[in-house]
N, C-alpha and C positions, 0 to 999 in steps of 0.2 A: 333335621335329617342331613342337610348339606354339611353342617359342622361335624356330624359324626363321620361322614365319608372322608373329610379332610384329616381328621384325627387318625382314622384307620390307615390312610395312605402314609402319614408321617410316621406311624409306628412301624409300617413295613419297610421303610427306607432307613438305611444305616450308612455310616461313613465307609463301610467295607464294600458297598455296591459300586460298580464301575459306571453304570448308566443311571443317573437319578431320574425320577419322573419329570414330566413336563412342568416347566415353571420353576424348577429348582436347579441350582448350579452345583457341580461336583465339588466336593471338598478336596483341597490339595493334599496329595499323598505325601507322607514323610519319606525321606531317603532310606530310612531303615526298612520300611515296608518293601520298597523296590528291591533292595539288596537281598532280603530274605526270599522274595519270589524268584529272583534270578538264581539263587543257590538251589532252590527246590527244582527248577527246570533244568539244571545242569545235567548232562548225561552221566550215567553212573558206570560207563564201560571201564574207565580206568580209575574209578574210585574218586572220592571227594578229597580235595587237597587239605581240607580241614580235619578229615578223619584219618589220622596217621595210624596205620596198622603195621607194627614192626614185624609181625609174624609173616606177612606176605609182602616183601619188598618188590619194587617194580623190576621187571626184567627187560633187557634190551637185546634184540636179536640183530646179528650182523647181517648187512644186506647181502643177498645172494649174488654171485657173479653173473655177468651177462652171458647168455647162451648163444649170442650171435657169433657166427664164425668170422665176420668181418670186423676189423678194428680200425678206428680212425687213425690216419697217418699223422705223425708228429709234424706240427707246423714248421719247426726248425729244419727237420730233414727234408720237407718239401721245398723250402727255400734253398737249401744246399743243392738239391737236384736242379732247381730252376736256374741257379747261378752258373751252372755249367754252360748254359746257352745264352748268357747275358752278354752285354757289352760293357766292360770287357768280360771275357769268360773267366770264371773263378772256380777252381777245383780245390776242395778241402780233402786232403789225403793223409795217409799214414806216414810215419817217419821213414819207412822203407822206400818211399818214393823220392827221396832226396837224389838229385841228379849228380852227374859228374861235373857240373858247372863249378869252376874254380872258386869264384867269390862265395857262392852258397856253401860249398863244402868247407871252405876256410872259416867262415863265420860259425858254422855248426861245430867244427872242431875246436875253435877257440872257446865257445861257451861250455862245451863238455869237458875240455881239458882244464878249465879254470878250477874245477873241484878236485882235480888230482894233484894240484900243486899245494904246498903247505899254505893254509890260510888262517891258522890259529897260532897264537903264541903259547909258550909253555905255561905262562901264568893263567891264561884262559883255559888251557887244556886241564890244568889241575882243578879248576872250578867245576868242570863237567862231571856229571854222574856216570854210572856204568852204562845206562841206556844211551845217553847222549854221545858218549865216546864211541859206542858201536855204530852210531849213525853217521859218524864222520867218514867222508869219502877219502880224504887225504890220509897218507900212511902215518905221518908223524907231524908234530908241531914244528914250526920253523920261525925264522926271523921275519916277522910281519909287523909293519908299522901302520898305525892309524892316525898319523899326523899329530896334532895337538890334543887329540882325544885320548885320554888315558884308558887303560884296560878296565879299571873299575867303573869309569863312567859308561863305557860301552856295555858292560855287563848289566849295569843298573838300568840303562835305557832298554835293553833287550828284555829284561825281566818284567818291566812295566808293560811292554807290548805283549809278551806271552801271557801275562795275567789277564789282560783285556780280551785277548783272543780265546783263552780258555773259558772265560765267562760267557762269551757269545756262543761258544760251542755247547757249553753245559746247559744253558737256559734256552737254547734253540732260538736265538734272536734272528731278526730279519736281515735283509740285505743292507739296509742303511747302517746298521751297527757294524757290519763287516767292512763297509766302505770307509767308515771312520778309522778303523784299525789299519786298513790298507794305506790310507793317506798318511797316518803317523809313521808307518814303516817306510814309505817312500821318502818322507822328510828325513828320517834317520839315515837312510841310504845316501841321500844327497848331502847330508852333513858330513858323513864319512868321506865322501868324494871331495868335498870342499876342503876338509882337513888334510887330505893327502895331496891335493893338487896345489901347484904354485899359482894358478889362475883362479881368482875368487869370483863367485857369482856367475858360474857357467850355465847352470841348468835351473829349471823350476818345474814344479808339479802343477798341472792345470786340471781343474775340475770341469769336465765337459758333459756331465750327465744330462743337463738340461738344454744342450746346444744341438742344433740340427746341421746336417750337411747342406751345402748349396746344391740346389736341384740339378743344375747342369753337370755336376760331377758324380752323381749317384749312378751305380750300375743299373742298367735297364734292359728290358727285353720287350719285343713286339708281340702282342697277342694276335689271335686269329682274326680279330676285327681289324681291317685296314686303318692305318694311321692312328692306332690306339696303343700307346706305349705305357708300360707299367714300370714303376720305380721301386727299388728295394731301399727303404729308408729305415735304418737301424742306428741306434745311438750307442755310444760307449761311455764308460764312467770317467776314466782319467786318461791323460796323455802326458808324456814328457815333452819339454820344449827347451830351447835355448833361451836363456834369460833375456827379457825384453830390454834390460838396461846394460847388457853387455856390449862392448864396442863392436863386435862382429855383427850383431843383430841391428844395431843402430845404423851401421854403414850399409847393410843390405836394405833397410827400410828407406834410406836416403836414395839409393840407386833405383828403387822401385817406384818412386814418385812419377806420376804422369805429368809431363810438362803442359802448362796452360790450364791446369785444373787442380782441385784439391784432392783428387782421387789418387790411389796407389794400387799397384798390383797386389792381389792377396797372396800372402806367404803360406796360407793353409787353405784347405778346402772347406773350412767350417763357415757357418753363416753368421757367427757372432763378430761384431766389429773389433773386439779386442783380440780374439784368437786369429783373426785374419792377418794380424801384424806379427804373428809368431810362427817360426818354423817348427811345426809339431813333428813328433816321431814317437814310436813305441806306444800305441794305444793299449789300454788296460781295461779289461772287463771283469767285474766283480760279481760273484754269486754267493749266496749263503751256503753254509755247510750242507751238502747234499743237493745243491742246485744242479741245473742242467748244463753240461759242458757243450752240448750241441747249440744251445741258444747263444752261449758266449762265442763260439766259433763263427756263427752267422754274423754277429755284431762286429767282430774283428774283420771278417772277410769283406763286409760292406765298407768299413772304414778304409782298409788298405786299397780296395778297388777304386774308391773315390779319390784317394791320394794319387793313384796312377793316372787317372784322368786329369787331375789337377796338374801333374807334371807334363802331361801331353799338351795341355793348353799353353804351357811355357814353350814347348818345343815347336809346335806348329800353329798355335792360335786356334785350333779346332779340336774340341774334346771328342769328336766322333771318329777322327782318322787314326784308328788303332794300329793300322798298318805302318804308321810313321814312327812307332816306338821301336827302338832297337833293343838289343839284349844287354846293353851296357848299363842299365839302371842297377844301382846297388841293391842287394837284398835287404829286407826290412825285418824288424823284430816286433813282436806283439806279445801280450801276456794275458792268460786267463787265470783268474784266482777263484777257486771254488773252496770257500771256507779257509782252511789252513793251507791248502796246497796251491803253490804257484807253478805254472807251466809256461815256459817260453814257446813261441811259435816263430817260424821263419816263413817269409813270403817273398816271392820273386816273380818277375814277368818274363815269359818266354814268347817269342814272336809267333811260334807255331801253335802253342797250346793255351796261351793266355796266362793268367795269374795262378800260381800254385801257393798253397799254404799247408804247412806240416807242423805238428808238435814235436818238441824235443822231450821225450819221456824218460823216466827213470832217474832224474837228477835229485829228487828228494829235497825240494826247496819249500820254504814257507815258515809258518809260525807254530809248528807243533812242539818244538823244543829249541834249545839254544844252538844245537848242531845244525838244524835246518835253516835257522836264521843266519848263522855265520856263513853257511853255504850261499845264501842269498846275497850277502855282502860281497863274497868273492865273485859270483857271476855278474853282479851289477857293475863291478869294476871293469869287466870286459864290455858291458853295455855302454858305459860312459866313454870308454876308449873308442869303441866302434862309432859312437855318435860324433865324436870329435874328428877322428881320422878318416872315416869312410863316409858316413851319411852327410856331414856338413860339406865335404868336398864335392860330393855328388850333387847336392842341392845347389851349391854355389855355382857349379859348372852349368847347371840348367839355367840359372839366372843369367849368366854371361852369354850363353847361346841365344837366349831369348832377346837380350838387348842387342846382340849382334844382328839378329834377324830384323829387328825393328829399325836399326840405324844403318842397315846395309853394310855391315862390317866395320863401321866406325867405332872408335874406342868409346865405351860407355862413360858415364859421369864419374863413377867410382871404379877404379881399376882393380884387377886381381891383386896387385901388389899391396894396395891400400887395405883390401879385405884380409889378406894374409897377415898383415901387421896387426890388424884388429883381433 
């Protein structure tokens, strides 16, 4: 009778049972059985992925817009408003806010008038199509020289740049793709400058997208909490600089060495050991096609405000004494690049209102076609001239005043005459 009970219990148990009777171990389930059970338990609300029904394709409903009356403020616009009360005060304004200040007005006029002069040759003009000719700002071609660069070489280089820019726009590529194009355009512009100039190796393009500003130069403002200061830390992508191997830069580096140590005065407000040895100018911020111009303006404003505090350190030795800055600082140039479109900005410091920054609109510069790229060559010729004749003299004068302050008026190690020869 005991054997009959055991036989009955073994007949009732099968491998499909999940809980075997006492004294027996469960049989290992195969992966196929587990998969079939998971498929059976899958919810049927949206159908089984293995049962394709072409008659009832899936439908996607667009999300409904928010019914809330309050919208979140743009972070860039919030920072722009906060910069108005920072140290130094920074105001990003429209082009109509340009003052009657003679240096600012002169630089604005030189950049805008550059496109009204003939900046294409007859040979290049004949190669332009109907649309490109209509985009030219100058009235007619003229006698324009590009140094030892032939017109065919210039057109070939421009066509390569336009091809890459067109692809980035067509396939909606990211900011990194546009930065590669901008770098190639800047190198082309510097080659044209080197071919036209009798002085070789004047400028270089510096990639500073991964570099931070020195904290003591950043614009800042004090919060409601006592002794709690907030910094505005924003980075830019590129900057132009005087070539590190040029005689003028080497002479300035020699004069900035601190006697009795291996240190030297930083020639820029950046935190990187290499860029500290370079006089930087003209920061450039790049965004993809359709990117935010407000974000780019914030990044340029922080860069230029930090540069002002760096110059203040040369003048007084204290980056907080903003009342010691006079109105004699030369105006500065910046660039925002939103996809194809290049827009120059002017910034200057006013003793009463702080730093101002305005765009120069309507110049039609960039990589949309050969006409806008040729216009960029013409405007950058004025940028190179401004950097040599205005910005360098202003920066060199700050260095001389700084050395005179440290030496109580005694002649510095490298005189102005030696630097002018360089």
